[in-house]
N, C-alpha and C positions, 0 to 999 in steps of 0.2 A: 328748515323752510319758513318763508313768512306769508302770509296772505296781505298783500298787499292791494289787490285791487278785489272786488266785487260788484257783478252786476244781474241785476235782478228781471230776467225775463219771464213776461207772462206770471207776475207776481211768483216766482219760486223764492226769492230770502224770504218772505214775507209766509207762505206757505210752510216750507221748511221748517222755520223760525217754531211755528205754530204747532206742527205735528209730529217734526221731527226733529226736535231739541238733542235728544239725546245722541242720534246718529251724526248730528251735524256736528255736534260735542267730540266726538269718537274722528270724524274727518279732520278737524281742526287741530285736536291732540296727532293723531297722525302726522299731519303736514309741518306742525311744528317739534316733532322729534326726528326730523330728517336732517342730515347736517350735508348739504348739498356739496360743501368743501370736500367730503369725503368721496364723492363722485365724481371729481375733478383734476385734472394733470397740467399741469404748468406746462406753456408753451412761451418759448423764449422768442421775443420781439426779432427784427434784422440785426438793431442794435446791439446787441447780447447782455442789454441791461436792463432792458425791460423785457417783462414776464406777467404773463396773463392766465388765468385758470379758464380752462377748455373743460366745461360742464360735459359728462357723456349721458345723453338722454336715456341709452339705455340702464343703467347705473341708478340714475333717479328712479325712472321708472319700477326698476325691481326693488329697489327700497319701498318706495310706497307700497308696490304690491303686497309684499311681504308683510309689511304693518297691518294693512287692509283683513289678510289671511288670519293674523294671528287675533285680530276681533269678531273673527268668525263670518266676516263678508264675502260673499259667494258669487264665483265668476258666473255669466249666464250667457248661454249661446242659442240661437235660433237658427237651425238647420233649415237651408231650402229645399224645396222638393223638385226644384228646376232644373232639368237637364242640361241646359246652355253650359258649355264649355267657357264661356264667356264672362259668364257673371259669378259670383262668388259663392261658395256653397254655403255658407254664414255666416250671420251679422252678430257680432257679441260687442257685449257692455261689462267696461271691468268688474263693476261688484254692484253685488244687489244686498239689501238688508230691510227686512219690513217693507217692501216696494218703495224704495228708495235706491235709484240708481245712482251709479259715479261711474265717470268715465275719466281715465287719468290721460290727457292729451299730449304727452311728452314721445311720442312719436311723428313719423313723417303723414301729417293728415293735409293735404291741398285744399281740402274743405271745410274747416272748424265748423261751419255752421251746419253740418250734415249729422253730426255728432248731439247737438244741442237740440237738433229742431227734427231732422227725419229720423235717427236714429234712436231718441227719447220717445218719439211717438210710435215708432213701428212697437218695442217694447211695452210702452204704456197698452196701448189696443191689442198685445197679446197675455195681457194680465200680469207682467211679470213686475211693473213697476207703475207709481201715481206720479211721481216727482222726480228730477234728476239734478244731479250736479255734477261739474264739469271742470276738469282743474287743468288750468294751463300755465305757462310759463307768463309774466309780463317782456314786453320786449327786449329789456334792457338783458333778461337771463336768455333770451331766445337767441337774440344775437353772439352770445358765449356759447352757445352748446355745438355738441362735435357735429349734429346734423339738420339741417334746416326744419322746423318745427312752425307750426301757425301759434301766437301769440294773443292775451287778452285782448290789447288794444283793437287787435284785427277783426278779431271772434265778437267784441263790441260794437263794431263798426258796422260789420256786416249784421249783424242783429238789429241795428237800428236803422238800419236801408230796409232790409227784408219787411220788417214788421212781423206784428203778430198775425197768427192765421187761427180760424178756428177750431184748426185738430193740432194745436201745438198746446204744449202742457206745461206746466212751471217748471223751470232749470234756475239755479243759480250756478253762475259762473264765478269759479274764485284764481284770481290772477294771482302766482306765485311768485318770489323770490327768494334769491340765496339768504 
């Protein structure tokens, strides 16, 4: 996979490049080592001559997750003590290492801004991370995925419209393509 878009939210790129260069290099290596075509199937068009690749969200996420684990990144979960049945029992971030959090956004996420702002802030407030990276497909890839996902361009637009709050932590958003 290629990183084709970056967005620095609240100084995320600068902070990560300065204080987490080694970990950022690992993230870049992991992504460049993923061949998204292996995670795709050919879909034949109506005229039976045209075919396009349909990328599997699950397979891409599984490939990325496997590479993070190989390099010693750990999953992090906060279990809620709230008894409500309507509330999730836990909040998860895909990976952490040396107080850098990484969330891989290849699953259905109707509100990507939640991960980049609220979820990262929760993990920061609990002492697990200082800064974060969000990895999401660009629109071109998202349109060819097996199920609907949020994409980089929408994420950036949402963050620009929302603005930065005094509780937000630095986050680097990476848009990827095959």
